[in-house]
C-alpha positions, 0 to 999 in steps of 0.5 A: 488669286495670288497664285495666278500670274498676270500679263498686261491683259491676262491672268493665267496659270498654265503649268506643264510637265515636260519630259524629253530623252537623249538619243538612244537613251544614252546616260550622258547627262551627269556631272558637269554635263548635267550641271551645264544643261541645267544652266542652259535650261534656266537661261532659255526659260528665263528668256521666255518668261517661263518659271521652272517650278521643279526640275530634274536632270537624270542620266538620260532624260530631263523632267521639268514642271514649268509655268508658261505665259499664254503667248509661249507655245509648248512646241516652240518652248521645247524646240528652243530647249532641245535645239539650243542645248543640242547646239551648245552642249557638243561644242562645250563637251568634246566627248558628246560630239563623238557620241552624238554626230550631226547635233542630234543630242535628243531623241525625237519628240517629248512628253507634255502633260498639263498638271490639271490631270493631277495636282501640281503637288503630285507632279512636283513630288514625282520629280523630287523623288527621281533619283537621290534627293538634292538641295535644289528645286532643279537637281542633277544626278551625280556621276561621271561622264563615260563615253560609250561605243555602241551603247556600252562603256568601252573604247572603239573596237580594235582594227579587224574586230567588231 
């Protein structure tokens, strides 16, 4: 019973595996952008009493294994995570504003699975094995942010050429 979380009138263990992707799967969540995203996700989860068991910020998507209390709905949690990060990130990183106009940093939708289908250990190992291993439970992929144009690294086309 030590593994269970306790509320005022409840005992619970709700573990979820969440995944969401950047718009057009653009690989922009690296370096300082990825680190800041991790900070924002931790902050938002802390406000909702959501415990991050394992996490990984990849170049174009985010994996989270979280434990949520019963009063937090999955859709509202993801709405807050995607909404607040999509609002704050472009203001802090100018190139993101150029890449993702209209505050659309994230693609529509998300993946969610309760870890009852598989053990938490299997999900945690899967997240831990994404990319290069890191020292923390919530890792960020290494790399430099390169603005892209039309889905490929480059500068805008010259006038008269497409």
